[in-house]
SETIKOL-269765 format. One line per 4 residues: number of its first residue (from 1); their letters; for each residue x, y, z of N, C-alpha, C, O. Coordinates in steps of 0.1 Angstrom, whole numbers. Example, Ala and Ser with C-alpha at 12.3 -4.5 7.8 and 13.67 -1.06 7.14 Angstrom:
1> as> 132,-57,78,123,-45,78,132,-33,78,142,-33,85 ~ 128,-22,71,137,-11,71,129,0,79,134,11,80 $
This chain:
1> mkht> 8,-11,-1,0,0,2,9,13,1,8,23,-5 ~ 18,8,11,30,26,9,37,27,-4,44,37,-6 ~ 36,14,-13,43,15,-25,33,23,-35,38,32,-42 ~ 21,21,-35,13,23,-44,12,43,-43,11,52,-52 $
5> kklg> 13,45,-32,12,58,-27,27,66,-32,26,77,-37 ~ 36,61,-31,48,67,-37,48,66,-50,51,76,-56 ~ 45,53,-59,42,54,-71,33,65,-76,36,72,-86 ~ 21,68,-68,10,77,-75,16,91,-73,13,101,-80 $
9> fsvl> 25,92,-63,30,107,-60,41,110,-73,42,120,-80 ~ 48,100,-75,60,104,-86,52,107,-96,54,117,-103 ~ 41,95,-100,34,100,-111,33,114,-113,38,119,-123 ~ 24,123,-102,21,133,-100,31,144,-105,29,155,-111 $
13> iclf> 42,138,-98,55,148,-101,59,151,-115,64,161,-119 ~ 56,140,-122,59,138,-136,49,145,-146,52,151,-156 ~ 35,145,-140,29,153,-150,27,169,-151,24,177,-160 ~ 31,171,-137,35,184,-132,48,189,-137,49,201,-134 $
17> siss> 60,182,-144,70,187,-149,68,188,-161,78,193,-166 ~ 60,186,-168,60,188,-185,57,203,-184,50,209,-176 ~ 63,209,-195,60,221,-198,48,225,-207,43,217,-215 ~ 43,238,-206,33,239,-214,37,233,-229,30,226,-236 $
21> tqar> 47,238,-231,51,235,-250,50,221,-252,44,217,-262 ~ 57,211,-241,53,201,-245,40,194,-245,39,183,-251 ~ 27,202,-238,16,197,-236,11,201,-247,0,195,-249 ~ 14,210,-257,5,216,-267,9,209,-280,1,205,-288 $
25> ftdf> 26,207,-281,27,202,-297,34,185,-291,40,182,-281 ~ 30,180,-303,35,165,-302,51,165,-309,57,155,-309 ~ 56,177,-314,67,177,-318,80,185,-309,91,188,-313 ~ 74,186,-295,79,192,-287,96,191,-287,103,201,-286 $
29> lsip> 101,179,-286,116,174,-288,127,181,-297,139,182,-295 ~ 120,186,-310,125,195,-318,127,208,-316,135,215,-322 ~ 118,213,-307,117,230,-304,129,232,-294,131,226,-283 ~ 137,242,-299,152,244,-293,146,246,-279,134,244,-277 $
33> twae> 155,250,-268,152,255,-256,150,270,-257,140,275,-251 ~ 156,275,-262,158,291,-261,141,296,-267,137,306,-263 ~ 135,289,-274,120,291,-283,111,286,-277,101,285,-283 ~ 113,282,-265,102,274,-260,95,286,-252,84,289,-258 $
37> paid> 96,297,-239,88,302,-237,82,312,-246,71,317,-243 ~ 90,316,-260,86,323,-268,73,318,-276,64,325,-278 ~ 73,305,-279,61,298,-285,53,299,-274,41,303,-277 ~ 55,297,-264,42,292,-255,34,311,-253,22,314,-252 $
41> kvqt> 43,320,-254,35,331,-255,26,331,-269,14,328,-270 ~ 35,336,-280,26,337,-291,16,324,-294,6,326,-302 ~ 17,316,-290,7,303,-288,-8,308,-281,-20,309,-286 ~ -4,311,-269,-12,317,-259,-19,330,-263,-30,334,-258 $
45> qkim> -11,339,-272,-19,351,-276,-23,348,-288,-29,356,-295 ~ -22,336,-293,-30,333,-311,-23,340,-317,-30,348,-323 ~ -12,341,-318,-4,348,-326,2,335,-339,0,335,-351 ~ 8,327,-331,12,313,-338,8,305,-334,10,304,-322 $
49> tgfg> -2,296,-341,-7,284,-335,-1,268,-339,7,269,-349 ~ -3,259,-335,1,246,-343,-5,241,-358,-13,247,-366 ~ -1,232,-358,-6,226,-373,-19,216,-372,-21,214,-360 ~ -27,210,-379,-37,204,-374,-34,189,-370,-42,183,-363 $
53> dgtf> -20,183,-373,-17,173,-366,-10,175,-356,-3,166,-353 ~ -9,188,-346,-8,187,-335,9,193,-334,13,192,-323 ~ 18,197,-343,29,200,-342,30,214,-345,20,220,-350 ~ 42,222,-340,47,232,-342,56,236,-352,56,247,-357 $
57> rpdk> 63,227,-356,73,225,-367,82,242,-368,82,251,-377 ~ 89,240,-356,99,248,-354,110,252,-364,116,262,-362 ~ 113,246,-373,122,248,-383,115,253,-396,122,258,-405 ~ 104,252,-397,99,254,-408,100,269,-413,97,279,-407 $
61> elnr> 105,269,-424,107,284,-430,97,293,-430,87,286,-428 ~ 94,306,-431,86,315,-427,83,318,-441,93,320,-448 ~ 68,319,-448,70,325,-462,61,339,-460,57,343,-449 ~ 59,348,-472,56,360,-474,41,362,-467,36,371,-460 $
65> aeal> 36,352,-471,18,351,-464,19,352,-449,16,362,-442 ~ 24,338,-442,27,337,-433,33,350,-422,29,352,-410 ~ 41,356,-428,52,367,-422,40,379,-420,38,384,-409 ~ 34,382,-430,21,391,-427,13,390,-418,11,400,-410 $
69> till> 7,380,-417,-3,370,-410,1,374,-399,-4,384,-393 ~ 13,368,-392,18,370,-378,22,383,-373,25,383,-361 ~ 24,393,-381,25,406,-379,12,415,-376,13,425,-369 ~ 4,411,-381,-9,416,-382,-16,412,-371,-23,420,-365 $
73> rtkn> -15,396,-365,-20,392,-353,-9,400,-339,-13,404,-328 ~ 2,402,-342,12,405,-332,4,421,-331,2,424,-319 ~ 1,427,-338,-3,443,-337,-18,443,-333,-24,453,-330 ~ -24,432,-331,-38,429,-328,-49,437,-339,-59,443,-337 $
77> vdik> -42,434,-351,-52,442,-362,-59,431,-365,-53,420,-368 ~ -76,435,-366,-88,424,-369,-88,423,-384,-92,434,-389 ~ -86,415,-391,-86,415,-406,-97,407,-410,-96,405,-422 ~ -108,402,-405,-117,396,-407,-126,401,-417,-131,394,-426 $
81> ntvg> -128,412,-414,-137,423,-423,-132,433,-432,-137,444,-435 ~ -122,429,-435,-112,436,-444,-121,435,-458,-129,425,-460 ~ -119,446,-465,-126,445,-478,-118,452,-488,-109,460,-484 ~ -119,450,-502,-111,457,-511,-109,442,-520,-110,431,-516 $
85> rspf> -105,448,-534,-98,437,-540,-83,432,-539,-74,440,-536 ~ -80,419,-543,-64,419,-542,-59,428,-551,-65,430,-562 ~ -46,433,-547,-40,438,-555,-32,433,-566,-29,439,-576 ~ -27,419,-563,-19,410,-570,-27,401,-576,-38,397,-570 $
89> kdvp> -23,395,-590,-30,384,-598,-27,373,-590,-37,366,-589 ~ -15,367,-581,-15,354,-576,-20,353,-562,-17,344,-555 ~ -28,365,-557,-35,363,-546,-50,364,-548,-56,374,-548 ~ -55,353,-549,-70,354,-553,-75,357,-541,-69,357,-530 $
93> reaw> -88,361,-543,-99,369,-530,-101,360,-522,-103,364,-510 ~ -102,347,-523,-107,335,-514,-98,328,-508,-101,319,-501 ~ -84,331,-509,-72,326,-503,-73,329,-488,-80,339,-485 ~ -68,321,-479,-68,325,-466,-58,335,-460,-58,338,-447 $
97> fana> -53,340,-467,-41,355,-464,-45,364,-473,-40,375,-471 ~ -53,364,-481,-58,376,-489,-59,388,-482,-53,399,-484 ~ -70,385,-468,-71,399,-462,-55,403,-454,-52,415,-452 ~ -49,395,-451,-33,400,-446,-27,404,-456,-21,415,-454 $
101> vieg> -27,400,-471,-20,408,-478,-26,426,-482,-19,436,-484 ~ -42,424,-484,-47,435,-485,-45,446,-472,-44,458,-475 ~ -44,443,-461,-41,448,-451,-28,453,-454,-26,465,-455 ~ -17,444,-455,-2,450,-452,0,458,-466,10,466,-465 $
105> tnkg> -6,457,-477,-5,465,-486,-9,481,-485,-3,491,-489 ~ -22,480,-477,-26,493,-476,-17,503,-465,-14,514,-466 ~ -16,496,-456,-3,499,-445,10,502,-450,20,505,-444 ~ 10,500,-462,29,502,-469,35,497,-464,46,501,-462 $
109> wikg> 31,482,-458,41,472,-455,48,464,-464,60,461,-462 ~ 43,460,-475,48,452,-486,45,461,-500,37,469,-501 ~ 55,455,-509,52,459,-523,51,445,-531,57,435,-527 ~ 44,444,-540,46,434,-552,57,433,-558,67,439,-553 $
113> fpng> 58,424,-572,70,423,-580,66,433,-592,55,439,-594 ~ 78,431,-600,72,442,-610,63,433,-621,58,439,-630 ~ 62,421,-618,51,414,-630,38,414,-625,29,410,-632 ~ 33,419,-611,22,422,-604,20,412,-595,8,411,-592 $
117> tfrp> 30,404,-590,26,394,-581,33,395,-567,43,401,-564 ~ 27,389,-560,31,390,-545,40,380,-540,49,381,-532 ~ 35,366,-546,49,353,-542,44,351,-531,53,353,-523 ~ 32,346,-523,28,344,-509,34,331,-505,32,326,-494 $
121> dkil> 41,325,-514,50,311,-510,64,314,-508,71,306,-503 ~ 67,326,-513,82,326,-513,90,329,-500,86,339,-494 ~ 98,323,-494,104,320,-483,110,335,-479,115,341,-489 ~ 110,342,-467,116,352,-463,131,351,-457,131,344,-447 $
125> nnae> 141,357,-460,153,356,-453,154,368,-441,145,375,-438 ~ 163,368,-436,166,377,-421,168,391,-426,167,400,-417 ~ 170,396,-440,171,408,-444,155,412,-446,150,419,-438 ~ 151,407,-454,135,409,-459,127,411,-443,121,421,-440 $
129> watl> 129,400,-434,121,399,-423,125,412,-417,115,418,-415 ~ 137,418,-413,139,430,-407,133,442,-413,128,451,-406 ~ 134,443,-427,127,452,-433,110,454,-429,104,463,-424 ~ 108,441,-432,90,440,-427,86,446,-412,77,454,-410 $
133> vsra> 95,439,-402,95,441,-389,95,456,-385,86,462,-377 ~ 106,463,-392,109,475,-391,98,484,-394,97,493,-386 ~ 88,481,-407,78,488,-411,66,488,-405,57,497,-405 ~ 65,474,-400,52,470,-394,50,478,-380,39,482,-377 $
137> fele> 61,479,-372,65,485,-359,67,498,-360,66,506,-350 ~ 70,503,-371,78,520,-371,89,523,-364,91,534,-358 ~ 97,510,-365,110,513,-359,118,526,-362,120,528,-374 ~ 122,535,-353,127,547,-355,140,548,-350,149,555,-356 $
141> reqe> 142,539,-336,155,541,-330,167,534,-338,162,524,-345 ~ 177,535,-339,188,531,-348,201,532,-340,204,542,-333 ~ 208,519,-340,220,516,-333,233,510,-342,230,500,-349 ~ 244,515,-343,252,509,-354,255,499,-351,256,497,-339 $
145> vsfl> 257,486,-363,258,474,-359,273,471,-364,280,478,-372 ~ 278,460,-356,291,456,-358,292,442,-368,302,436,-370 ~ 279,438,-374,280,427,-383,287,431,-397,284,439,-406 ~ 298,421,-396,306,417,-408,298,414,-420,304,419,-431 $
149> dvpa> 288,409,-422,280,409,-432,266,418,-438,258,416,-447 ~ 268,431,-427,256,443,-433,267,453,-433,272,458,-423 ~ 269,454,-446,274,467,-451,269,479,-448,257,478,-446 ~ 273,493,-446,265,502,-444,255,505,-454,242,506,-453 $
153> kawf> 261,507,-463,249,512,-478,243,501,-481,234,503,-489 ~ 243,488,-477,232,479,-480,216,482,-476,212,489,-466 ~ 211,476,-485,194,481,-485,187,480,-473,178,487,-470 ~ 194,467,-464,188,462,-453,196,470,-439,192,468,-428 $
157> akpv> 205,476,-443,213,482,-432,205,490,-419,205,489,-407 ~ 199,498,-428,191,506,-418,179,495,-409,179,495,-397 ~ 169,487,-415,163,482,-406,171,471,-395,168,470,-383 ~ 182,465,-401,189,460,-390,194,467,-377,195,462,-366 $
161> rhlq> 196,480,-380,200,490,-371,188,493,-363,190,496,-351 ~ 177,492,-366,165,496,-358,160,483,-349,154,485,-338 ~ 164,469,-353,163,461,-346,171,458,-335,167,452,-325 ~ 184,463,-338,196,461,-330,193,472,-317,194,469,-305 $
165> anel> 189,484,-320,186,492,-308,176,489,-304,177,495,-294 ~ 165,483,-303,154,480,-299,155,466,-293,145,460,-288 ~ 167,459,-293,171,445,-287,164,435,-293,158,426,-286 ~ 161,433,-310,155,424,-312,160,414,-321,154,407,-329 $
169> irrr> 176,413,-317,184,402,-322,186,396,-315,192,399,-305 ~ 181,382,-318,185,372,-308,202,368,-305,207,368,-294 ~ 208,366,-318,220,359,-319,230,368,-315,228,380,-317 ~ 244,365,-307,252,375,-303,267,367,-311,275,360,-306 $
173> srtf> 266,371,-324,280,368,-329,282,382,-340,275,393,-340 ~ 294,379,-348,296,392,-355,290,391,-369,293,399,-378 ~ 280,381,-371,273,379,-386,259,380,-384,254,375,-373 ~ 252,386,-393,239,385,-391,230,376,-398,218,373,-395 $
177> hpde> 237,372,-410,233,363,-418,221,367,-426,210,362,-424 ~ 222,375,-435,206,382,-439,202,371,-450,190,370,-453 ~ 210,364,-456,204,355,-468,198,344,-462,194,335,-469 ~ 198,344,-449,196,330,-442,178,326,-440,173,334,-432 $
181> svtr> 174,320,-444,158,317,-439,156,321,-426,164,319,-417 ~ 143,326,-426,138,331,-411,130,314,-406,125,307,-415 ~ 128,311,-395,121,299,-391,110,304,-382,111,315,-376 ~ 101,297,-381,92,297,-373,94,298,-358,87,304,-350 $
185> aeaa> 105,293,-355,109,293,-341,116,310,-337,116,316,-326 ~ 122,315,-349,128,324,-348,118,335,-350,121,346,-344 ~ 109,335,-356,94,343,-356,93,344,-343,97,353,-337 ~ 87,333,-338,81,332,-326,89,344,-316,86,354,-311 $
189> wlma> 100,337,-315,113,345,-307,109,360,-306,107,366,-295 ~ 108,365,-319,109,378,-322,97,387,-317,98,398,-312 ~ 83,379,-321,70,383,-317,69,382,-302,60,389,-296 ~ 77,375,-297,76,376,-280,83,389,-277,78,398,-272 $
193> eilk> 94,388,-280,104,398,-276,93,413,-278,90,420,-268 ~ 89,414,-289,79,427,-292,69,429,-283,65,440,-279 ~ 62,415,-279,49,419,-268,56,422,-255,48,425,-246 ~ 68,423,-251,78,426,-242,77,440,-241,78,445,-230 $
197> kprl> 75,447,-250,76,465,-253,65,470,-255,61,472,-266 ~ 57,473,-245,45,477,-251,45,494,-260,35,499,-266 ~ 55,498,-259,55,510,-267,56,504,-282,51,511,-291 ~ 63,494,-286,58,487,-300,46,484,-302,43,483,-314 $
201> tgts> 39,482,-296,27,472,-295,15,485,-295,3,484,-296 ~ 21,497,-295,8,505,-288,-1,507,-278,-11,515,-278 ~ 5,497,-266,-4,494,-253,0,504,-245,-10,508,-239 ~ 13,510,-242,17,519,-233,10,531,-230,3,537,-238 $
205> asnn> 13,533,-215,6,549,-212,14,553,-206,26,551,-207 ~ 8,559,-196,18,568,-184,19,567,-173,7,567,-168 ~ 26,567,-166,24,563,-149,19,579,-139,22,591,-140 ~ 13,573,-134,4,584,-125,10,582,-111,10,571,-105 $
209> fsss> 15,592,-106,19,593,-94,13,602,-83,19,604,-72 ~ -1,608,-87,-6,618,-83,-13,611,-70,-16,619,-61 ~ -17,600,-69,-21,596,-53,-8,590,-47,-9,582,-37 ~ 7,594,-52,17,588,-43,16,594,-27,10,604,-24 $
213> rrvs> 22,588,-18,22,596,-7,40,594,-2,47,584,-3 ~ 43,606,3,59,604,8,58,594,20,49,595,29 ~ 67,585,18,70,573,31,83,578,41,82,579,53 ~ 96,581,30,107,582,39,117,591,30,120,587,19 $
217> srrt> 120,600,34,131,606,29,144,600,25,152,604,17 ~ 147,585,35,160,578,33,155,568,22,163,563,14 ~ 144,566,22,139,553,12,135,556,-2,142,553,-12 ~ 121,561,-3,116,569,-18,106,574,-17,98,569,-9 $
221> aikp> 103,583,-22,91,590,-20,77,586,-32,68,593,-36 ~ 79,575,-35,68,570,-47,71,554,-39,82,551,-34 ~ 60,547,-38,56,536,-34,61,523,-46,62,528,-57 ~ 64,513,-44,69,504,-56,56,502,-66,56,501,-78 $
225> rdfn> 45,501,-59,33,497,-65,26,510,-72,16,509,-78 ~ 32,519,-72,30,531,-80,35,532,-91,31,542,-98 ~ 43,524,-96,52,522,-108,49,509,-113,48,498,-106 ~ 48,513,-131,44,503,-135,56,504,-147,57,514,-152 $
229> pnqq> 64,491,-150,73,493,-158,70,490,-173,77,494,-182 ~ 61,483,-174,51,479,-187,49,496,-190,41,496,-200 ~ 51,505,-187,44,517,-192,55,528,-191,53,540,-191 ~ 69,521,-192,82,528,-195,84,532,-210,86,525,-219 $
233> gyev> 84,546,-210,88,551,-225,100,552,-229,109,553,-221 ~ 103,553,-245,116,556,-247,120,566,-242,131,566,-237 ~ 113,578,-244,116,590,-237,122,596,-227,126,607,-226 ~ 123,582,-217,132,580,-201,146,577,-207,147,569,-215 $
237> ekke> 157,585,-202,170,581,-207,171,571,-196,163,571,-186 ~ 178,564,-198,183,552,-189,200,558,-182,209,565,-187 ~ 199,553,-170,212,553,-163,223,546,-165,226,537,-157 ~ 231,549,-176,238,539,-178,251,545,-183,251,557,-184 $
241> ltif> 263,539,-186,273,540,-193,273,539,-207,276,528,-212 ~ 270,552,-218,270,550,-232,284,550,-239,292,559,-236 ~ 287,542,-248,300,544,-255,295,544,-268,285,538,-271 ~ 304,552,-276,301,556,-292,312,556,-298,320,564,-295 $
245> aepk> 313,548,-308,326,548,-317,327,558,-324,316,558,-330 ~ 332,568,-328,333,577,-336,344,575,-348,356,578,-346 ~ 339,569,-361,348,565,-372,353,576,-380,344,584,-382 ~ 364,578,-385,365,589,-397,356,584,-405,349,574,-403 $
249> pepv> 356,593,-417,345,596,-426,346,586,-437,336,580,-442 ~ 362,584,-440,367,575,-449,373,562,-445,376,562,-433 ~ 376,551,-451,381,543,-446,399,545,-446,404,554,-453 ~ 407,537,-438,418,539,-436,429,529,-445,427,517,-445 $
253> titr> 437,533,-450,445,522,-461,458,521,-452,461,531,-446 ~ 465,508,-452,476,507,-439,484,494,-446,480,482,-448 ~ 495,502,-449,505,492,-455,516,485,-446,515,490,-435 ~ 525,475,-447,535,472,-439,541,481,-435,540,480,-423 $
257> sdew> 547,491,-437,557,501,-435,551,509,-427,558,515,-419 ~ 539,511,-426,533,522,-421,535,523,-406,537,513,-399 ~ 535,536,-400,533,539,-385,519,538,-378,510,531,-382 ~ 517,546,-370,503,544,-365,495,552,-369,497,564,-369 $
261> kyig> 484,546,-373,475,554,-381,459,555,-373,454,545,-367 ~ 454,567,-373,443,574,-365,433,565,-371,432,565,-383 ~ 425,558,-361,412,548,-369,398,551,-359,388,544,-359 ~ 401,565,-352,388,569,-347,387,573,-330,394,570,-320 $
265> ltki> 375,580,-331,375,585,-314,364,578,-305,352,581,-308 ~ 365,571,-295,355,567,-285,353,576,-276,362,582,-269 ~ 335,580,-274,334,588,-266,327,579,-254,324,568,-259 ~ 325,580,-239,320,573,-232,312,586,-221,317,594,-213 $
269> kntt> 296,584,-225,290,594,-217,283,587,-205,278,576,-206 ~ 284,594,-193,281,592,-179,267,596,-176,265,608,-172 ~ 256,587,-178,242,593,-173,237,590,-161,227,597,-158 ~ 243,581,-152,243,578,-140,243,588,-132,247,599,-136 $
273> ddrv> 239,586,-118,237,596,-107,253,597,-101,256,607,-95 ~ 260,586,-105,268,587,-95,284,588,-104,285,586,-116 ~ 295,590,-95,308,590,-104,311,575,-110,307,565,-104 ~ 318,575,-121,321,563,-128,337,563,-131,343,572,-136 $
277> efhs> 342,550,-127,358,549,-130,356,538,-142,349,528,-139 ~ 361,540,-154,362,531,-167,379,526,-166,390,532,-167 ~ 376,511,-162,385,503,-159,392,496,-175,404,498,-177 ~ 385,491,-183,390,481,-193,382,484,-207,371,489,-207 $
281> vele> 388,481,-219,382,482,-230,388,466,-239,400,463,-240 ~ 378,460,-244,383,449,-254,381,453,-267,370,460,-269 ~ 387,451,-276,388,455,-291,391,441,-299,396,431,-294 ~ 386,443,-313,383,431,-324,390,437,-335,388,449,-336 $
285> lrfe> 399,430,-344,401,430,-354,399,420,-364,405,409,-363 ~ 392,422,-373,384,410,-381,386,415,-397,382,426,-401 ~ 393,406,-407,393,408,-420,380,401,-427,373,393,-421 ~ 378,406,-439,367,398,-447,371,381,-448,364,372,-444 $
289> nssv> 383,381,-454,390,370,-461,399,365,-447,403,373,-439 ~ 401,352,-446,409,346,-441,423,346,-444,432,342,-437 ~ 423,351,-458,440,350,-467,446,366,-463,456,372,-468 ~ 438,371,-454,445,386,-452,450,388,-437,444,383,-427 $
293> gpes> 459,394,-436,467,396,-423,479,386,-421,487,385,-431 ~ 481,381,-410,469,376,-401,466,393,-391,472,404,-392 ~ 454,388,-383,451,397,-373,464,399,-364,470,410,-363 ~ 469,387,-358,478,387,-348,490,399,-348,494,405,-338 $
297> nfhl> 492,399,-362,505,411,-364,502,423,-367,509,429,-376 ~ 492,429,-360,492,439,-355,489,448,-342,482,442,-334 ~ 494,462,-339,495,463,-327,480,476,-327,475,482,-337 ~ 477,478,-313,468,489,-311,470,497,-302,476,493,-292 $
301> klet> 467,510,-303,471,521,-290,460,528,-288,451,532,-297 ~ 461,529,-275,449,541,-267,453,553,-265,465,552,-262 ~ 451,564,-265,455,578,-256,442,582,-251,432,582,-258 ~ 443,585,-240,435,589,-231,441,603,-226,453,606,-229 $
305> enqv> 432,612,-218,441,626,-216,455,621,-207,465,627,-211 ~ 456,612,-197,464,610,-193,472,597,-190,477,594,-180 ~ 471,590,-201,473,577,-204,477,574,-219,472,580,-228 ~ 487,563,-222,490,561,-236,494,547,-235,505,544,-230 $
309> legr> 482,536,-241,485,521,-236,483,517,-249,476,523,-257 ~ 493,503,-251,493,499,-266,498,485,-264,506,483,-255 ~ 493,474,-271,494,460,-271,493,454,-284,489,460,-293 ~ 497,445,-284,497,432,-296,485,425,-297,484,417,-288 $
313> lnrn> 476,425,-303,467,413,-310,468,399,-307,478,392,-310 ~ 458,396,-302,460,382,-298,460,372,-311,454,377,-321 ~ 465,360,-313,459,354,-322,445,351,-327,443,344,-337 ~ 436,356,-320,421,358,-325,419,369,-327,407,372,-327 $
317> geiv> 429,378,-329,427,394,-334,418,403,-323,410,411,-326 ~ 423,399,-310,417,408,-299,426,410,-291,436,403,-288 ~ 420,423,-285,430,428,-273,422,435,-262,412,441,-266 ~ 425,436,-250,421,437,-237,431,449,-234,443,447,-234 $
321> fggm> 425,464,-231,433,470,-224,430,474,-211,421,483,-208 ~ 438,469,-201,433,472,-185,440,482,-180,450,485,-186 ~ 436,489,-167,444,495,-159,442,507,-166,450,517,-164 ~ 429,508,-176,424,522,-178,423,531,-166,418,525,-156 $
325> kiti> 426,546,-165,424,554,-154,416,566,-160,421,578,-161 ~ 404,564,-164,393,573,-167,382,575,-159,373,566,-157 ~ 381,590,-151,371,590,-142,363,600,-150,367,610,-156 ~ 350,595,-149,337,603,-156,324,608,-145,313,602,-142 $
329> lsgs> 328,619,-142,317,624,-135,303,624,-138,300,626,-150 ~ 291,622,-130,279,622,-133,272,633,-146,271,645,-144 ~ 269,628,-157,264,640,-167,275,644,-177,271,651,-186 ~ 289,639,-177,298,640,-184,305,633,-188,310,624,-181 $
333> tksf> 310,634,-203,317,625,-211,332,628,-210,338,638,-207 ~ 336,615,-213,352,615,-218,356,606,-229,349,597,-232 ~ 367,607,-235,370,603,-243,384,598,-249,393,604,-244 ~ 388,588,-260,399,583,-261,401,578,-274,393,571,-281 $
337> rtyl> 413,584,-280,417,583,-294,424,563,-297,431,557,-289 ~ 419,560,-307,425,551,-312,435,545,-324,430,546,-335 ~ 448,539,-325,456,540,-335,460,525,-339,462,517,-330 ~ 462,521,-351,468,511,-356,481,510,-362,486,520,-368 $
341> rpek> 486,499,-362,502,498,-371,506,482,-371,505,475,-361 ~ 508,479,-380,513,467,-384,526,463,-374,532,471,-367 ~ 528,449,-374,543,445,-371,551,444,-382,550,435,-390 ~ 561,457,-381,570,457,-391,580,442,-395,584,439,-406 $
345> edsf> 583,435,-382,591,423,-386,586,412,-385,593,402,-382 ~ 573,412,-388,566,398,-389,562,399,-407,561,409,-414 ~ 560,386,-410,555,387,-425,538,384,-426,531,379,-417 ~ 534,389,-437,519,392,-444,515,381,-452,523,376,-459 $
349> yskp> 505,378,-453,498,373,-465,500,381,-475,502,393,-472 ~ 499,376,-486,503,387,-499,490,393,-502,489,404,-507 ~ 482,388,-501,465,391,-503,462,406,-496,466,408,-485 ~ 456,417,-504,450,428,-495,439,427,-492,435,416,-495 $
353> gngt> 433,434,-486,415,430,-482,412,442,-475,420,452,-475 ~ 399,441,-469,391,451,-461,389,442,-447,387,430,-445 ~ 391,452,-439,389,447,-422,382,457,-414,380,469,-418 ~ 378,452,-401,367,463,-391,375,464,-380,385,458,-380 $
357> isii> 371,471,-371,379,473,-360,365,476,-350,357,484,-354 ~ 361,470,-338,350,473,-332,355,469,-318,362,459,-315 ~ 348,478,-310,345,471,-295,336,465,-289,325,469,-290 ~ 342,453,-282,335,443,-277,329,441,-268,318,435,-266 $
361> nada> 338,447,-259,336,447,-244,341,458,-234,350,465,-237 ~ 333,460,-221,339,471,-215,339,469,-200,333,459,-196 ~ 343,475,-192,343,473,-177,346,489,-170,355,497,-173 ~ 335,489,-161,336,501,-153,327,500,-138,318,492,-136 $
365> smis> 332,510,-129,325,506,-116,317,522,-114,323,533,-117 ~ 305,519,-109,300,530,-105,304,535,-88,305,526,-80 ~ 307,547,-83,316,548,-72,301,562,-63,299,574,-65 ~ 294,552,-53,285,557,-48,286,566,-32,287,558,-23 $
369> tfks> 284,578,-29,287,580,-20,274,584,-12,265,592,-18 ~ 273,581,-2,260,581,7,259,581,20,266,573,26 ~ 251,589,27,248,590,41,240,576,46,229,572,42 ~ 249,571,57,244,560,65,235,566,78,232,578,79 $
373> dsid> 232,557,86,226,560,99,236,567,108,232,576,115 ~ 248,563,106,256,573,118,261,583,109,256,584,98 ~ 273,595,116,275,605,110,284,603,103,291,613,100 ~ 290,589,96,302,586,88,298,585,74,288,578,72 $
377> rstg> 303,590,67,300,588,52,306,573,46,317,568,48 ~ 298,569,39,306,556,33,308,556,15,304,565,7 ~ 315,546,13,314,548,-4,312,533,-7,316,525,1 ~ 305,530,-20,300,517,-24,308,515,-39,312,525,-46 $
381> frsa> 308,506,-41,312,502,-59,302,492,-61,298,484,-52 ~ 299,493,-72,290,487,-80,293,486,-97,297,495,-104 ~ 291,474,-103,293,475,-115,282,487,-126,270,488,-125 ~ 290,492,-133,283,502,-141,277,497,-154,283,492,-164 $
385> pirv> 266,498,-152,257,492,-163,263,502,-178,264,514,-178 ~ 266,492,-189,270,497,-201,263,494,-209,254,486,-206 ~ 262,500,-223,257,502,-236,266,507,-246,269,518,-247 ~ 269,499,-252,276,503,-265,270,506,-275,266,497,-283 $
389> knrl> 266,519,-278,258,524,-290,264,521,-304,259,513,-312 ~ 274,526,-306,281,520,-316,297,518,-314,306,524,-308 ~ 297,507,-323,314,494,-317,322,497,-328,334,495,-326 ~ 317,504,-341,325,502,-352,335,513,-354,330,524,-356 $
393> ltpi> 346,513,-353,357,524,-355,360,524,-373,354,517,-381 ~ 368,531,-374,372,533,-389,375,519,-396,384,512,-390 ~ 368,514,-411,373,503,-413,386,505,-419,391,517,-419 ~ 394,493,-424,408,497,-428,410,486,-441,405,475,-442 $
397> rfdp> 416,492,-448,420,487,-461,439,484,-459,448,492,-458 ~ 439,469,-459,452,465,-458,458,461,-471,455,451,-478 ~ 469,469,-475,475,462,-486,492,460,-486,500,468,-488 ~ 494,448,-482,510,445,-479,517,448,-489,529,447,-489 $
């Protein structure tokens, strides 16, 4: 009898350990772990549902008709009663996606092809998807990207900058893969992220503190329940350390015999309420082709107002400058200049090529001075929140 009770309890544990994704879709084993919460979210919101056989098919590639439907559902646009003729000859009015295509066309999200077709079954790639999302949600904030495969003048560069600025790119790598197809799992992740940002979905409001009462000057004048983080708008500047690389207007050509070449200024703005000590920065050199360089045969130099730091790149083309002594008061901005030169005594591959130099990491501490309950003043150190707004310094052209 005791054994039966234990068995029943074990069965209950197993039942309750099944995730909602597993319970909803028969192919849950093929759903990546990073996509599970997102798929739960979009399924609950009826933005992306499964197929008739009970599967979700996370690796299925997204086509143009499906993408429009997903975006309209995320924006909570009711297309059941859409009227009007289809503007494309391959979109019959009775097609399941006709209303979505008509609505997307009316909103200016999509255009057809020169032959008058829409090509609803055409698979979307990352560049096209970024452009469509940027248009649908009217993204305006931009952040310079450091993707090696997103040239500044590419037709899709601006939409990618929009996604980067709104933290809507999942991958943390040096490449964006603009020609790679978008999967249903990737689309679900992006829509779930957008749902977390009320400003994008048009559901944000303003916080009302009119009924707040002062509780203690030592603590806070506003009770926590008065503040709704989901109604926070873009117009409120974050308290953080912002790093912005200012490249030269034109690429810099470097030969084997060159001395130090200036490749850009890096500005560090402190919008926190405390003094900040900037400790270190990590930079990276990458050539478009592996037959150029190698990166490890180059030196970088940083010049601050009171320091000159120099070092050689490692075999991965990276370098960390530690021990930096940059003090940035609240509300002020400091900067440092960056230079590059080749190692003259080492050999280089004979092929010329283009490269990029970018900031990949940084570290700083906020120094807070506050009054304790005693008459003594205390100082606290904590890591400063850092956002790199533009990572790219001046592009280089190496000609051995």
